[in-house]
C-alpha positions in Angstrom: 0.1 -0.1 0.0 1.3 3.3 -1.1 2.1 6.2 1.4 -0.1 9.2 0.2 1.0 12.8 0.8 -1.0 15.9 0.3 1.2 19.0 -0.7 -0.7 22.4 -0.2 0.1 25.6 -2.0 -2.6 27.7 -2.7 -0.9 30.9 -4.3 0.8 32.3 -7.3 2.6 31.1 -10.4 5.8 31.9 -8.8 5.0 29.9 -5.7 3.9 27.0 -7.3 6.9 26.5 -9.6 9.3 27.2 -6.3 7.6 24.1 -4.8 8.5 22.0 -7.8 11.7 20.4 -6.1 9.2 19.1 -3.2 7.2 16.9 -5.3 10.3 15.7 -7.3 12.5 14.7 -4.7 9.8 13.2 -2.7 8.8 11.0 -5.6 12.3 9.9 -6.5 13.6 9.4 -3.1 10.3 7.9 -1.8 9.2 5.6 -4.4 6.2 4.1 -2.6 4.6 7.7 -2.2 1.4 8.8 -3.9 1.5 12.6 -4.2 -1.5 14.8 -4.3 -1.5 18.6 -4.5 -4.0 20.9 -3.4 -4.1 24.4 -5.0 -6.7 26.9 -6.7 -8.3 25.8 -9.8 -6.4 28.9 -11.7 -3.1 26.8 -11.1 -4.3 23.9 -12.9 -2.0 24.5 -15.8 1.1 24.9 -13.8 0.7 21.5 -12.5 -1.0 19.1 -15.0 1.8 18.0 -17.0 4.0 17.5 -13.8 5.0 13.7 -14.0 5.6 13.7 -10.1 2.1 14.5 -9.1 -0.3 11.7 -9.0 -3.6 13.8 -8.6 -4.3 17.7 -8.6 -7.0 18.6 -5.9 -8.7 21.9 -6.2 -9.8 24.2 -3.4 -13.2 25.7 -4.7 -15.4 28.3 -2.9 -16.2 25.9 0.1 -13.4 24.9 2.2 -15.6 22.3 4.1 -16.5 20.8 0.9 -13.0 20.2 -0.1 -12.0 19.0 3.4 -14.9 16.3 3.1 -13.6 15.2 -0.4 -10.0 15.1 0.8 -10.9 12.9 4.0 -11.8 10.2 1.5 -8.2 9.8 0.3 -7.0 8.7 3.5 -3.7 10.7 3.6 -0.9 9.7 5.7 1.1 12.9 5.7 0.3 16.6 4.7 3.3 18.8 3.4 1.9 22.4 4.1 3.8 24.9 2.1 1.4 27.7 2.3 0.9 27.6 6.2 -2.0 29.9 6.5 -5.5 29.9 8.2 -6.9 27.9 5.2 -4.2 25.3 5.2 -4.6 25.0 8.9 -8.3 24.3 8.7 -7.3 21.5 5.9 -4.8 20.0 8.6 -7.4 20.3 11.3 -10.1 18.6 9.3 -8.0 15.7 8.0 -6.4 14.9 11.3 -3.2 13.6 9.9 0.6 14.2 10.8 1.8 17.4 9.0 4.8 19.3 8.2 4.9 23.0 7.7 6.8 25.6 6.0 8.3 28.3 8.0 7.2 31.8 6.4 9.5 33.8 8.7 6.9 36.4 8.5 8.2 38.4 11.8 11.7 38.4 10.4 10.6 39.7 7.1 8.6 42.4 8.9 11.8 43.4 10.8 13.5 43.8 7.6 10.7 45.7 5.7 9.8 47.9 8.6 12.7 48.4 10.8 15.5 47.1 8.1 16.8 44.8 10.7 17.9 41.7 8.7 18.0 38.5 10.7 16.8 36.6 7.8 18.5 33.1 7.0 20.7 33.0 4.0 18.7 30.1 2.6 16.5 30.3 -0.5 12.8 29.7 0.0 13.2 26.5 -2.0 15.7 25.2 0.9 12.9 26.1 3.2 10.4 24.2 1.0 12.6 21.1 1.1 13.1 21.4 4.8 9.7 20.2 5.3 10.6 16.7 4.0 13.7 16.3 6.2 11.8 13.9 8.6 11.6 11.5 5.7 15.2 11.5 4.9 14.5 13.4 1.7 17.3 15.9 0.6 18.0 18.2 -2.2 19.1 16.5 -5.2 20.6 19.8 -7.0 18.5 20.0 -9.8 16.9 23.3 -9.1 13.4 24.2 -10.1 11.2 22.6 -12.8 8.2 23.4 -15.1 6.5 21.2 -17.3 4.6 22.3 -20.5 2.2 20.1 -22.6 2.7 19.8 -26.2 -0.4 21.9 -26.9 0.9 24.7 -24.7 4.2 24.8 -26.6 4.3 28.1 -28.8 5.1 27.4 -32.4 8.5 29.0 -32.9 7.4 29.5 -36.8 4.6 31.8 -35.8 7.4 34.3 -34.6 8.6 36.7 -37.1 11.5 35.4 -39.2 14.3 37.5 -37.8 13.1 36.2 -34.4 13.4 32.7 -34.9 17.4 32.6 -34.3 17.0 34.1 -31.1 15.1 36.6 -29.1 15.0 38.7 -25.7 11.9 37.7 -23.4 10.8 41.1 -21.6 8.5 40.3 -18.7 6.7 43.3 -18.1 4.4 41.4 -15.5 4.4 42.3 -11.4 1.7 41.9 -9.2 2.2 45.5 -7.9 3.3 48.5 -9.7 6.1 49.2 -7.3 7.6 45.7 -8.7 7.5 46.8 -12.4 10.5 48.6 -13.9 9.5 51.9 -15.5 8.5 51.7 -19.1 11.2 54.5 -20.2 13.7 52.0 -19.1 12.8 49.5 -21.7 12.6 52.6 -24.2 16.1 53.2 -23.7 17.0 49.5 -24.0 15.2 49.1 -27.2 16.2 52.2 -29.0 19.7 51.6 -28.2 19.7 48.1 -29.5 18.7 46.3 -32.6 17.8 42.9 -30.9 14.4 41.3 -31.4 12.3 41.6 -28.0 9.4 39.6 -27.1 7.2 41.3 -24.6 5.2 39.0 -22.0 2.5 39.7 -19.4 -1.0 39.7 -18.4 -3.9 42.0 -19.6 -2.9 44.5 -17.0 0.4 45.0 -18.8 -1.1 46.0 -22.1 -0.9 49.7 -21.3 2.9 49.3 -20.9 3.1 47.3 -23.6 1.2 49.9 -26.0 3.7 52.4 -24.9 6.8 50.3 -25.7 5.3 49.6 -29.0 5.1 53.7 -29.7 8.9 53.2 -30.3 8.7 49.8 -32.1 11.1 49.8 -35.0 10.4 46.4 -36.1 12.1 44.6 -33.5 9.4 44.2 -30.9 6.5 41.7 -30.8 4.0 42.0 -28.2 2.0 39.1 -26.5 0.8 40.7 -23.3 -2.8 39.4 -22.4 -2.9 37.2 -25.4 -1.6 33.9 -24.2 -2.1 31.2 -21.5 0.6 31.0 -18.9 2.1 28.0 -20.5 2.4 29.4 -23.9 4.3 32.6 -22.1 6.2 30.0 -20.3 7.2 28.3 -23.7 8.4 31.8 -25.1 10.5 32.2 -21.8 11.8 28.7 -22.5 13.1 29.3 -25.9 14.3 32.9 -25.1 18.0 33.4 -25.7 17.9 36.1 -22.6 15.0 36.9 -20.1 14.5 40.4 -18.4 12.2 40.1 -15.6 10.7 41.8 -12.8 10.3 40.0 -9.5 7.3 37.7 -10.6 6.0 34.3 -11.9 7.7 34.1 -15.2 11.1 34.9 -13.7 10.7 31.8 -11.6 9.6 29.7 -14.6 12.7 31.1 -16.6 14.9 29.9 -13.6 13.3 26.5 -14.1 14.7 26.3 -17.5 18.1 27.7 -16.2 17.9 30.6 -18.5 20.2 33.7 -18.4 18.1 36.1 -16.2 18.5 40.1 -15.5 16.2 39.9 -12.6 15.1 43.5 -11.8 14.2 44.4 -8.1 12.3 47.4 -6.8 10.5 47.6 -3.6 11.4 43.9 -2.8 14.7 42.4 -2.5 16.5 39.2 -3.1 17.4 39.0 0.8 13.6 38.0 1.2 14.6 34.5 -0.2 12.7 34.8 -3.5 15.7 35.7 -6.2 15.9 33.3 -9.3 16.9 29.7 -8.2 20.0 28.1 -10.0 19.5 30.5 -13.2 21.7 30.2 -16.0 25.2 31.1 -16.0 25.6 34.9 -16.9 22.5 36.0 -15.0 22.5 39.0 -13.0 20.5 41.0 -10.4 19.5 44.5 -10.8 18.8 46.5 -7.9 19.4 50.1 -6.4 21.6 49.2 -3.2 21.8 51.4 -0.1 18.3 53.1 -0.3 17.5 53.4 3.5 13.6 52.8 2.7 14.2 49.6 0.8 13.0 46.6 1.0 9.7 48.5 1.9 7.4 45.4 1.6 7.7 41.6 0.9 5.0 42.0 -1.7 4.5 45.5 -3.1 2.4 48.4 -3.3 0.4 50.1 -6.0 2.5 53.3 -5.4 5.5 54.2 -3.8 5.1 54.9 -0.1 7.7 57.6 -0.3 6.5 59.1 -3.7 10.2 59.1 -5.4 10.2 55.5 -6.5 14.2 55.7 -6.5 14.2 51.8 -6.1 13.2 51.6 -9.8 13.8 55.1 -11.3 17.5 55.0 -10.1 18.2 51.6 -12.0 21.3 52.2 -14.0 20.1 51.7 -17.9 23.6 51.4 -19.1 23.8 48.1 -17.0 20.6 46.7 -18.7 22.2 47.6 -22.2 25.7 46.4 -21.3 24.3 42.9 -19.9 22.2 42.5 -23.2 25.0 43.1 -25.6 27.3 40.9 -23.5 25.2 38.1 -23.3 23.1 37.9 -26.6 
C-alpha cells in the first residue's frame, strides 16, 4: 500500500514553481509515495503536466466541501507549503500528521519595517525542502522544474522570421506597480539595441506594452494579455535572454536555467525569492543602499515615499551592457 502525501500550496505562479523540487525529490527518493497537490483551480495549467504529481485537488469556494472530499483519500501525511489559516483548517479537518513551511513572517517584517535583517541566507526553495527532512529526503541539486504540455508549446514558426534565431523575452508583469520597471527603461534599451524583443505579461500590462510599441522599430513583438500561462512559459523557455521583474515568469525562467536579468524594486533578493539556480551569466539589477528598501515583501500600487527611487534610479547602461554581452 502506497504512502499518500498531500502537498498544499494555494498561491500564485511563482509560488507553485518554487515548490517543484518538493514533489520531484519526494517522488524520486520515496518511491512508494503517492503525491496529491491541493491548490486553486487557476493553477491547474502549472501542474497538470508534472510527472511527479499523481492527482491535483482543487480548492473551490467551499473549504468545508474540499475537506470532506479529501477525507476520503486517507492521506498519511500533509506537506503544508502555504501555512495560513486555510491550510490550517485543512490540517485540522484531516487530522493527519503534517509538516509546515516556515514563512519567517516576523523576520520579514523586521526587515521591511525596521531594516533589521536577521533572515537566514537560505532560499525559499531550501525552506520548502526542509519540510521533507523527517523522511530523509534531501535536495537533489537539480533546481526548479516546469512542465509544458505539447498543446501549450508556442510554435516558433509563428514568430517573425528574424526572431527565430534568438530573441530576448521581456517580462513586463508584476503583481504591484512597485515591482515593475518603469517603461522608460525599456525605451532606452530598445532604442539603443537592434535585438528582437518579445513582450510578455497579462492583461494589466497591455498599457505598458502599448507605450513600448510606440517606439517599435520592427524589433518588438507584443504578447501581453494574449497567451495562456504555459504559452508564455514556452516563449521564456526558448528565449536566449530573459529580463524580468520579481514575478512568476522569472521563476519559470529559472526552472529552464535561462540567463536572467532580474529587476528588483521595492522587494529584495534578501527575502529569499531570487532566481533559483538560473543560467550562467544571470545578474540581479537593484539599487542598493536605499534606506527605504525593501519596503514590503509583496509590493504597493504606488511608492509610499513618492520618489520610487528603487526603480527610477536603476542604471540603464547596466541593462544595455548586459544584453549586448550575453546575447
